[in-house]
N, C-alpha and C positions, 0 to 999 in steps of 0.2 A: 829416598825418592822424594822429589819436590811435590808439593800440592799443586793443583791446577784450578785456575779460576779465570774466566773471561771477564774483560772489562769493556765498558761502553763509554765513548767520548764524543762530544760535539766539537767539530772544528771551530776554532775561534773563541771558544768558551774556556773560562778558567776551570781546570780539572782538579777535583779532589776525590779520592776514594779511600775510605777506611777499610782495612783488611785485618783479619786476625790470623797470625802465623802460628801454625800447629806442627808438631812433629808427626812421625809416621804412626804413632799411637793415638793421635787426635788431641794430645795435650798441648795447651798453649805454651809457647816459648816464654820464658822470663828473659826479657831483653835488657835487663839492667847491665850496663857496661858494654853492650854490643855496639858495633858499627854496622850500618846498613847501606846498601846501594841498590839502585834499580834503574834500568833503562829499557827503551823499546827500539826495535829496528824493523825494517821492512821484512827481513828474513833473518834466520839465525846466522847466515853467512854474509850479511851486509857489512861493509867496511865501516860505515858511519852510523851512529845512533840517530834516530829520528827525534827521540826525546830522552833527555837525562832527567829523571824525576828527582824532585826534592823529597826526601824520605824523612818523616818525622815520627818519633815514637809518641803515641797518644797515651798508652797505658802499658808501661814496661812489664808489670807483673802478669798481665793477661795477654801479652803478645800482640797488642793492637798498634798498628802503624797507619800512617796516611801517606799516600802517594799524591804528589801535587805537580802541576805544570801550569804556567801562566797562559793567558789567552794569546799572547804573541807567539808562544811556542806551539800551541795547538793549531793556530791559524796556518802555520807553515807545514803542517802534516798533510801530505797528499792523500786524497781519498780515492785516487786512481790506483788500481793494482790490488795486490793482496792485502789482507789485514796486517796489522803490526803484530809482532810477537814481543813479549816482555818477560823479564824474570826479576826476582828479588833475591839478593844474597845477603847473608849475615856473617859477621866475623865476631867470634866470642873473645873474651879478654885474653885467652891463651893463643890467639891468632889462628884458630881453626875456622876456615871459611866453608860455608854450606849454602847451596842453592835451596831455598825453602819454598819458593812459589814460582809458577810460570803460567803462561796462558796467551791468549790472543786479545788484541784490542780492536774492537770494531769502531771505526771512526765515521760519524755521520757528517756529510758535507753541510756547509752553511752558505747562505747567499748574502746575508747582511754583513757589512764591514763597518765596525766602529772606529772612529779616528781618535 
């Protein structure tokens, strides 16, 4: 079963969130040699992703990753309608794929637009 964590994002702002990925026993994953992917959608059934995150491993031995999206990407996320949902998948060196984290993303609207 995947862990659950809500995230908060400001529309039009560069988004970075560090997360620690743990297994069902609460032990941090050792992400050495793993491939990671994460995206967010308006709902689990939406055809298109609202955000495809850049996923970076910050500390492989302790399961720490960072999800990132640039300001141009977050500016285009609508704040009308439901929150976004997201998840994080990992693929180990033997090609076993596991959903390790999921949750909602609450997007706060912005008024100011930088050029």
